[in-house]
C-alpha beads as a LAMMPS data file, in Angstrom:
LAMMPS data file: protein, C-alpha beads

93 atoms
92 bonds

1 atom types
1 bond types

-500.0 500.0 xlo xhi
-500.0 500.0 ylo yhi
-500.0 500.0 zlo zhi

Masses

1 110.0

Atoms # bond

1 1 1 105.172 340.159 6.800
2 1 1 102.814 339.582 9.668
3 1 1 100.545 342.504 8.893
4 1 1 96.788 342.762 9.029
5 1 1 96.874 343.368 5.280
6 1 1 98.638 340.065 4.561
7 1 1 96.218 338.189 6.821
8 1 1 93.239 339.903 5.190
9 1 1 94.518 339.100 1.711
10 1 1 95.114 335.446 2.701
11 1 1 91.630 335.130 4.227
12 1 1 89.916 336.603 1.173
13 1 1 91.930 334.318 -1.142
14 1 1 90.486 331.359 0.810
15 1 1 86.935 332.638 0.337
16 1 1 86.449 334.109 3.813
17 1 1 85.397 337.534 5.049
18 1 1 86.902 339.624 7.827
19 1 1 85.143 341.390 10.680
20 1 1 86.773 343.802 13.132
21 1 1 85.962 344.098 16.837
22 1 1 87.317 346.428 19.478
23 1 1 89.639 344.208 21.523
24 1 1 88.810 345.980 24.775
25 1 1 85.068 346.593 24.517
26 1 1 84.066 343.839 22.085
27 1 1 82.087 346.261 19.918
28 1 1 81.781 345.393 16.240
29 1 1 83.679 348.092 14.343
30 1 1 83.248 346.498 10.907
31 1 1 80.885 343.722 9.888
32 1 1 82.223 340.849 7.771
33 1 1 83.595 342.148 4.484
34 1 1 86.252 341.549 1.849
35 1 1 86.949 345.285 1.422
36 1 1 90.436 346.110 2.756
37 1 1 89.725 349.849 3.018
38 1 1 86.800 349.244 5.374
39 1 1 88.867 346.800 7.436
40 1 1 91.817 349.204 7.615
41 1 1 89.603 352.122 8.666
42 1 1 88.073 350.018 11.457
43 1 1 91.501 348.832 12.642
44 1 1 92.836 352.375 12.738
45 1 1 89.825 353.689 14.662
46 1 1 91.163 352.264 17.961
47 1 1 94.553 351.154 19.315
48 1 1 93.794 347.437 19.604
49 1 1 91.391 345.332 17.560
50 1 1 90.499 341.737 16.984
51 1 1 90.402 340.603 13.363
52 1 1 87.863 337.803 13.037
53 1 1 88.065 335.543 9.977
54 1 1 84.568 334.335 9.113
55 1 1 82.943 331.795 6.849
56 1 1 79.690 333.704 6.490
57 1 1 77.902 330.942 4.571
58 1 1 78.488 328.424 7.366
59 1 1 78.209 331.164 10.022
60 1 1 81.500 330.022 11.563
61 1 1 84.521 331.804 12.957
62 1 1 87.593 330.314 11.292
63 1 1 90.296 332.224 13.174
64 1 1 91.100 335.435 15.028
65 1 1 94.082 337.734 15.409
66 1 1 94.937 340.607 17.719
67 1 1 95.994 343.752 15.872
68 1 1 97.765 346.553 17.746
69 1 1 98.242 349.872 15.983
70 1 1 99.469 352.013 18.863
71 1 1 102.958 353.339 17.968
72 1 1 103.230 351.039 14.935
73 1 1 103.711 352.279 11.371
74 1 1 101.569 349.414 10.049
75 1 1 98.815 347.224 11.386
76 1 1 100.836 344.368 12.922
77 1 1 99.388 341.031 13.947
78 1 1 100.661 340.711 17.506
79 1 1 98.876 337.530 18.596
80 1 1 96.476 334.967 17.163
81 1 1 94.643 331.774 17.914
82 1 1 96.351 328.507 17.078
83 1 1 94.443 326.697 14.327
84 1 1 95.052 325.167 10.910
85 1 1 94.103 328.380 9.068
86 1 1 96.643 330.435 11.005
87 1 1 99.355 327.803 10.541
88 1 1 98.757 328.023 6.775
89 1 1 99.022 331.829 6.938
90 1 1 102.265 331.589 8.936
91 1 1 103.849 329.755 5.993
92 1 1 103.146 332.755 3.737
93 1 1 104.823 335.381 5.931

Bonds

1 1 1 2
2 1 2 3
3 1 3 4
4 1 4 5
5 1 5 6
6 1 6 7
7 1 7 8
8 1 8 9
9 1 9 10
10 1 10 11
11 1 11 12
12 1 12 13
13 1 13 14
14 1 14 15
15 1 15 16
16 1 16 17
17 1 17 18
18 1 18 19
19 1 19 20
20 1 20 21
21 1 21 22
22 1 22 23
23 1 23 24
24 1 24 25
25 1 25 26
26 1 26 27
27 1 27 28
28 1 28 29
29 1 29 30
30 1 30 31
31 1 31 32
32 1 32 33
33 1 33 34
34 1 34 35
35 1 35 36
36 1 36 37
37 1 37 38
38 1 38 39
39 1 39 40
40 1 40 41
41 1 41 42
42 1 42 43
43 1 43 44
44 1 44 45
45 1 45 46
46 1 46 47
47 1 47 48
48 1 48 49
49 1 49 50
50 1 50 51
51 1 51 52
52 1 52 53
53 1 53 54
54 1 54 55
55 1 55 56
56 1 56 57
57 1 57 58
58 1 58 59
59 1 59 60
60 1 60 61
61 1 61 62
62 1 62 63
63 1 63 64
64 1 64 65
65 1 65 66
66 1 66 67
67 1 67 68
68 1 68 69
69 1 69 70
70 1 70 71
71 1 71 72
72 1 72 73
73 1 73 74
74 1 74 75
75 1 75 76
76 1 76 77
77 1 77 78
78 1 78 79
79 1 79 80
80 1 80 81
81 1 81 82
82 1 82 83
83 1 83 84
84 1 84 85
85 1 85 86
86 1 86 87
87 1 87 88
88 1 88 89
89 1 89 90
90 1 90 91
91 1 91 92
92 1 92 93
């Protein structure tokens, strides 16, 4: 399924961390972490967030995804940047 949880789990399995930003304001809601509970809380704090997949050792952004929670029972990935990492994730959903 194309949920934030599946993307988070995939990112962590590849050795990356996930940060959450408000999609409208750009504010950091959660710094880079592997903790799903913290990520989920940040996602649910607003209606639309950007999940940023980070390689914190190299200080690089690997990928991003737009998560919309408004009127959704789960945290669905509604859009994302086209890159090799996201193409690999697509194969798992």
